[in-house]
Each structure stands twice: as structure tokens, then as C-alpha cells.
C-alpha positions as CSV (number, residue, x, y, z in Angstrom):
1,X,-0.3,0.2,-0.1
2,X,1.3,3.3,-1.1
3,X,0.6,6.7,0.4
4,X,0.8,10.0,-0.9
5,X,0.4,12.7,1.5
6,X,0.2,16.3,0.8
7,X,-1.7,19.9,2.4
8,X,-5.2,19.8,0.8
9,X,-7.7,22.8,0.6
10,X,-9.2,21.5,3.7
11,X,-6.5,23.0,5.8
12,X,-5.2,19.6,6.9
13,X,-1.9,21.2,7.4
14,X,1.9,20.7,5.8
15,X,2.8,17.9,4.1
16,X,4.2,14.8,5.7
17,X,5.1,12.8,3.0
18,X,8.3,13.2,0.6
19,X,8.7,16.3,-1.5
20,X,9.1,14.9,-4.5
21,X,7.3,12.9,-7.0
22,X,7.3,9.1,-6.0
23,X,7.4,6.5,-8.6
24,X,5.3,2.9,-8.4
25,X,4.3,0.3,-10.7
26,X,1.0,-1.4,-10.7
27,X,1.9,-5.0,-10.0
28,X,2.0,-7.6,-13.2
29,X,-0.1,-10.3,-14.0
30,X,-3.4,-8.2,-15.0
31,X,-6.3,-10.2,-14.4
32,X,-4.8,-13.4,-12.5
33,X,-3.0,-11.3,-10.0
34,X,1.1,-11.4,-9.6
35,X,1.1,-14.9,-9.2
36,X,-1.8,-16.0,-10.6
37,X,-4.1,-16.0,-7.1
38,X,-7.5,-15.4,-8.7
39,X,-6.6,-18.9,-10.2
40,X,-6.7,-20.6,-6.6
41,X,-9.3,-22.5,-5.7
42,X,-11.5,-21.0,-2.9
43,X,-15.1,-20.9,-1.7
44,X,-16.6,-17.6,-3.9
45,X,-13.6,-17.0,-5.8
46,X,-10.3,-16.0,-5.1
47,X,-9.5,-12.0,-5.0
48,X,-6.0,-10.1,-5.3
49,X,-5.9,-6.9,-4.4
50,X,-3.2,-3.7,-4.0
51,X,-4.0,-0.1,-3.3
52,X,-2.8,3.6,-3.3
53,X,-3.8,5.9,-0.9
54,X,-4.1,9.8,-1.8
55,X,-4.1,12.0,1.1
56,X,-2.1,13.2,4.3
57,X,-3.0,11.3,7.2
58,X,-4.9,14.0,9.1
59,X,-6.6,15.5,6.3
60,X,-10.4,15.4,6.7
61,X,-10.7,12.8,4.4
62,X,-8.4,10.7,2.0
63,X,-8.7,8.8,-1.2
64,X,-8.1,5.5,-1.9
65,X,-7.6,3.6,-5.3
66,X,-7.3,-0.1,-5.0
67,X,-6.1,-2.4,-7.6
68,X,-8.3,-5.4,-7.8
69,X,-8.2,-8.8,-9.9
70,X,-11.3,-11.1,-9.3
71,X,-11.8,-14.5,-11.1
72,X,-13.4,-15.6,-14.1
73,X,-17.4,-15.5,-13.6
74,X,-17.5,-14.4,-10.1
75,X,-20.6,-12.8,-9.3
76,X,-21.1,-9.3,-6.9
77,X,-24.6,-8.6,-6.5
78,X,-26.4,-4.8,-6.9
79,X,-24.9,-2.8,-3.7
80,X,-24.2,1.0,-2.9
81,X,-21.6,3.2,-1.4
82,X,-21.7,6.2,1.1
83,X,-19.4,7.6,-1.0
84,X,-18.6,8.7,-4.6
85,X,-17.0,6.0,-7.1
86,X,-15.3,5.2,-10.5
87,X,-14.4,1.8,-11.4
88,X,-12.3,1.7,-14.4
89,X,-11.4,-1.5,-15.9
90,X,-7.7,-2.7,-16.7
91,X,-7.2,-6.1,-17.7
92,X,-10.1,-8.5,-18.9
93,X,-14.0,-7.9,-18.8
94,X,-16.9,-7.1,-16.0
95,X,-20.6,-6.8,-16.4
96,X,-21.6,-4.1,-14.3
97,X,-25.6,-3.5,-14.4
98,X,-26.5,-4.3,-18.0
99,X,-23.3,-2.9,-19.9
100,X,-19.8,-5.3,-20.6
101,X,-17.0,-3.3,-19.7
102,X,-13.5,-4.1,-21.3
103,X,-9.7,-2.2,-20.7
104,X,-10.4,1.8,-20.4
105,X,-14.1,1.4,-19.5
106,X,-15.4,3.6,-16.9
107,X,-18.5,3.8,-14.6
108,X,-19.2,7.1,-12.2
109,X,-21.7,6.4,-9.3
110,X,-23.1,8.8,-6.9
111,X,-22.8,8.2,-3.4
112,X,-25.9,6.0,-1.7
113,X,-27.1,5.0,-5.3
114,X,-27.5,1.2,-5.8
115,X,-25.7,-0.3,-8.4
116,X,-25.0,-3.8,-10.3
117,X,-24.1,-6.4,-10.1
118,X,-20.7,-7.0,-11.0
119,X,-20.0,-10.2,-13.1
120,X,-16.7,-11.0,-13.9
121,X,-16.2,-11.9,-17.8
122,X,-15.1,-15.5,-18.6
123,X,-11.4,-15.0,-18.2
124,X,-11.3,-12.9,-15.0
125,X,-11.2,-9.0,-14.3
126,X,-8.6,-6.5,-13.2
127,X,-10.2,-3.0,-12.2
128,X,-10.0,0.0,-10.1
129,X,-12.4,1.0,-7.8
130,X,-11.9,4.4,-6.4
131,X,-13.2,5.5,-3.4
132,X,-13.7,9.1,-2.9
133,X,-13.4,9.6,1.0
134,X,-12.5,6.1,2.2
135,X,-15.6,6.3,4.3
136,X,-16.4,2.6,6.1
137,X,-19.8,2.0,4.5
138,X,-22.5,1.1,2.0
139,X,-23.7,-2.3,2.0
140,X,-25.7,-4.9,0.0
141,X,-29.5,-5.4,0.1
142,X,-31.0,-8.0,3.2
143,X,-32.1,-10.6,0.7
144,X,-28.3,-11.1,-0.4
145,X,-27.4,-12.4,3.0
146,X,-27.5,-15.9,1.7
147,X,-25.2,-14.9,-1.5
148,X,-22.6,-17.2,-1.8
149,X,-20.0,-14.3,-3.0
150,X,-21.0,-12.8,0.4
151,X,-21.2,-15.8,2.5
152,X,-17.7,-16.1,1.9
153,X,-16.4,-12.4,1.4
154,X,-13.8,-12.1,4.5
155,X,-11.8,-15.1,3.8
156,X,-12.1,-14.4,-0.4
157,X,-10.3,-10.6,0.7
158,X,-8.6,-11.3,3.8
159,X,-6.3,-13.9,2.2
160,X,-4.3,-11.3,0.4
161,X,-5.2,-8.0,1.4
162,X,-6.7,-7.4,5.0
163,X,-5.9,-3.6,5.2
164,X,-7.6,-3.1,2.0
165,X,-10.6,-4.7,3.0
166,X,-10.9,-2.4,6.1
167,X,-9.7,0.4,4.6
168,X,-12.6,0.1,1.6
169,X,-15.2,-1.4,4.0
170,X,-14.8,-0.2,7.6
171,X,-17.2,-0.6,9.9
172,X,-19.5,-3.2,8.8
173,X,-16.5,-5.2,8.4
174,X,-16.1,-4.9,12.1
175,X,-19.5,-5.6,12.7
176,X,-19.5,-8.3,11.0
177,X,-22.5,-7.6,8.6
178,X,-22.6,-5.5,5.6
179,X,-26.4,-6.0,5.1
180,X,-28.9,-3.2,5.6
181,X,-31.9,-1.4,4.3
182,X,-31.5,0.3,0.5
183,X,-30.4,3.7,1.0
184,X,-33.7,6.3,-0.6
185,X,-34.2,6.2,-3.8
186,X,-33.2,2.5,-4.3
187,X,-36.0,0.8,-2.2
188,X,-38.1,-0.3,-5.7
189,X,-34.6,-2.7,-6.6
190,X,-36.2,-5.6,-4.3
191,X,-36.0,-8.5,-6.7
192,X,-34.3,-7.3,-9.3
193,X,-31.6,-9.0,-10.4
194,X,-29.9,-6.3,-12.9
195,X,-30.3,-2.4,-12.5
196,X,-30.0,-1.2,-16.2
197,X,-27.5,1.4,-15.8
198,X,-29.3,4.2,-17.8
199,X,-32.3,3.6,-14.8
200,X,-29.7,4.3,-12.0
201,X,-29.9,8.1,-11.1
202,X,-26.7,9.6,-11.3
203,X,-24.8,7.1,-12.8
204,X,-22.4,8.1,-15.7
205,X,-20.5,5.5,-18.5
206,X,-17.2,6.7,-20.1
207,X,-14.1,5.3,-22.2
208,X,-10.4,6.7,-21.7
209,X,-9.0,7.7,-25.2
210,X,-6.6,10.3,-24.2
211,X,-9.4,12.7,-25.2
212,X,-9.1,15.1,-22.3
213,X,-12.8,14.1,-20.7
214,X,-13.0,15.1,-17.0
215,X,-15.3,13.0,-14.9
216,X,-16.2,14.6,-11.1
217,X,-16.0,12.1,-9.0
218,X,-19.0,13.9,-6.5
219,X,-21.5,16.7,-6.4
220,X,-20.3,18.9,-9.2
221,X,-20.5,22.0,-7.0
222,X,-18.4,20.7,-4.3
223,X,-15.0,22.1,-4.2
224,X,-14.4,18.8,-1.9
225,X,-15.3,16.4,-4.8
226,X,-12.3,14.4,-6.2
227,X,-11.8,14.6,-10.3
228,X,-10.7,12.1,-12.9
229,X,-8.9,13.0,-16.2
230,X,-8.1,11.2,-18.9
231,X,-4.7,13.0,-20.5
232,X,-3.0,12.5,-23.5
233,X,0.4,13.9,-24.6
234,X,1.0,13.7,-28.1
235,X,4.9,13.5,-29.1
236,X,6.6,16.7,-29.3
237,X,4.2,18.4,-26.9
238,X,6.5,19.3,-23.9
239,X,4.8,20.2,-20.8
240,X,6.9,22.6,-18.6
241,X,8.2,22.1,-15.6
242,X,4.5,22.4,-12.6
243,X,2.9,21.9,-9.6
244,X,-0.5,21.2,-8.0
245,X,-2.8,22.6,-5.0
246,X,-3.7,18.9,-3.9
247,X,-2.7,15.2,-4.4
248,X,-2.8,13.7,-7.8
249,X,-2.2,10.1,-9.0
250,X,-1.3,9.7,-12.4
251,X,-1.3,6.2,-14.1
252,X,0.3,6.1,-17.3
253,X,-2.1,4.0,-19.1
254,X,-0.5,3.6,-22.7
255,X,2.5,4.9,-24.5
256,X,5.8,6.7,-23.2
257,X,7.1,9.5,-21.3
258,X,9.9,11.4,-19.5
259,X,9.2,12.8,-16.1
260,X,12.7,14.8,-15.9
261,X,15.5,12.1,-16.4
262,X,13.1,9.0,-15.6
263,X,11.4,7.3,-18.2
264,X,8.1,5.5,-17.4
265,X,5.6,3.4,-19.6
266,X,2.6,1.4,-19.0
267,X,1.5,0.8,-15.8
268,X,3.8,3.1,-14.1
269,X,2.5,5.3,-11.6
270,X,3.4,8.8,-10.3
271,X,2.4,9.9,-6.9
272,X,2.1,13.9,-6.7
273,X,2.1,15.6,-3.4
274,X,0.7,19.4,-3.3
275,X,3.1,21.9,-4.0
276,X,5.3,19.2,-5.0
277,X,7.6,20.4,-7.7
278,X,7.0,18.2,-11.5
279,X,9.7,17.7,-13.8
280,X,8.6,18.6,-17.2
281,X,6.7,16.1,-19.1
282,X,8.7,14.6,-22.7
283,X,6.1,12.4,-24.5
284,X,8.2,9.4,-26.3
285,X,7.9,8.6,-30.0
286,X,4.3,7.6,-29.6
287,X,2.8,9.8,-27.2
288,X,1.4,9.0,-23.9
289,X,-1.7,8.3,-22.3
290,X,-2.6,9.2,-18.6
291,X,-5.5,8.6,-16.4
292,X,-5.3,11.0,-13.7
293,X,-6.8,11.4,-10.3
294,X,-7.0,14.5,-7.7
295,X,-8.4,14.4,-4.6
296,X,-10.2,17.5,-4.7
297,X,-11.0,19.7,-7.4
298,X,-8.6,22.3,-5.9
299,X,-5.8,20.3,-7.5
300,X,-7.5,19.9,-11.2
301,X,-5.5,22.9,-12.3
302,X,-1.8,22.6,-13.6
303,X,0.3,25.6,-12.2
304,X,3.1,27.0,-14.3
305,X,5.4,29.7,-13.3
306,X,4.9,32.7,-15.1
307,X,8.3,32.9,-16.9
308,X,8.0,29.7,-18.6
309,X,4.5,30.8,-20.4
310,X,6.5,32.2,-23.7
311,X,9.6,29.7,-23.2
312,X,9.8,28.3,-26.8
313,X,10.1,24.8,-25.8
314,X,6.6,25.0,-23.8
315,X,4.7,27.9,-26.1
316,X,2.9,26.0,-28.2
317,X,2.2,23.1,-25.9
318,X,1.3,25.5,-22.9
319,X,-1.9,26.8,-25.8
320,X,-3.7,23.3,-25.8
321,X,-3.8,22.6,-22.0
322,X,-7.3,23.6,-20.5
323,X,-6.6,22.9,-17.0
324,X,-3.6,25.9,-16.6
325,X,-2.6,28.6,-13.9
326,X,0.1,30.7,-14.0
327,X,2.0,31.8,-10.7
328,X,5.0,34.1,-10.1
329,X,8.1,31.6,-10.2
330,X,9.7,29.5,-7.4
331,X,13.9,29.5,-7.9
332,X,14.1,25.4,-8.6
333,X,11.4,25.5,-11.1
334,X,13.4,26.0,-14.0
335,X,15.7,23.0,-13.0
């Protein structure tokens, strides 16, 4: 588990973590897990998981980004969370509600809205399920108390990553029951096997293409909402040194780029704290596609020293960027 800590707009104080970009990688193995863990025989099917945490420990809230690998045809009934979430498929397939999702497909769910079920594809699935505020809550309707997957949920998850299950499910792990009455607005779902996505209030679907899409993970008028960005840079489109006002998690989906002197490629991750100076991005010959998640909307803009606005190596790129702000320069930002 990796943490990116920062001082956020909620006044959580000075950052406690490293003051430079931290580089990590998604563990190998895709939907099967690093060592074929999901192929192990286990009642209900074996799950493997890892996660990253975005936000200082003393912040008002943190965001967690679990990487979950699930076996073929595993079935998780419809459920809800008490925070907005984002689901992004990295490998294999999953049917969420009535939509089959593949690599790069996205679903955003508001808080306290029931959706699903999730049925893994014929060879399993690897997905990210971003919990915007890492709250301990949500659940399943009471009619699912004898569901085979849920009946074995603790042995399934705890076998591989107990800290991930505790972080994402919190209170109802400690009480031993994830079952409760449905949230208001979902009562009509009793007895339904599938909830068509277009009938689920506030549920959004999309796909990653590097085309600049932006998804709000939370209410659009909430300054503390999470924001997810689908970013692409073409070869020759050099991004200047910059910083952000809140923590940012970046995954390389396709292509390559240099971050300062370091080359990153598919499945590399950048953990960037608020205020950390990020070296220039230099895309490779085929460009680069990034999935970016910021803890709050304050972290969306790329903050660039105003002295770089007319620098020849960056001028053409800066004209194309949608989320950019200029500030007086720092001495170290040109290095």
C-alpha cells in the first residue's frame, strides 16, 4: 500500500510525505494476479488486491485507489457506497449492471446509489475502484445475506489484502455484516437481478481515449469532490515543469514519456503531493495516455511559473492545455 500525503484545501496542515514525485508500478499479472492468485481454489472465488492512498493521514479525508483482480464469472450482487466512486477496467472484462466493460471503460457512481451487479468476464477482470473519501459504509440489500460470494467475503479478501478490505469496507467488516436497508431512492430495486445502468440515478459511463475527458467524482458544486482526468500528450508536446494544489495520482495507460530524467511506460504510477515541483513531461515517439485522479477539485489546475509562459520549448503546448494557471516563479522550477 502506497500513500501520497499533502496539505489540502481543507486546512490539514503541512505535508508529511516526500517532497518529490514518487514513482511506483502496478503489479504484474493482470486479471490473474502477480502469481496467478485468482486461479486458486476458494469458495466464492479468490480475489487479489493492492491499493494506493491519496491524502495526508490528518486530512479531513483520504482517497483510496484499490487495484482488484477477480476470477472468471465471480458474481457480486448490486450494492451501494456512502461516497462517490469510480470504476476503471484495466484488464479482462466485467459486466456492471447491463454493460460489458473492457480495458479503458469507466463508470462513475454517486454516493448512496445502488448499482450492479458486477459479473466478471470469462477470463476474470482487473479493475480500479476509486473510493473518493475512503469512508466506512455502504452495503448490500438484506435479501443477499445468503449470497454465495458474500457468505465467503472475509476469507476471499482477507486471504490477500486485509488492510485493503478494512480501508474500503470499514465499519461493516468490524460488525461482521454488510447488509442493511437500501438507501432512499433505491427501495424499488428489491427483487431485481440486474439494474440497467440508464435507470440508475446519476450513474455515468465513459471510456478512456486520451481525449481530455473530465469526470467529477462527487457533486459538481462540492469543492472537495474528486476529479478524474483522461489526459493525452502527443509526441513533441512538451509539458513544462509544474505543480498542483492538491495530491494527484497518475497512471500511464499507454505510450511512454520522460519525467525529468526518468522514463515511464504503461503501468507506471506517479504519486504527486500538493506543491511538489513536477519535472517536465516529454512524451515518447507514440505519445502518452494518462489516467489522473486528484483528491479534490483544487488539484485540477496545472500551476506553471509565469516566466515559462513564453519559453519556446513550452509555448505551443501551453496553448493547448485546458487546466492551467500561472504564478510567480520559484527558483527551483527551471532546474
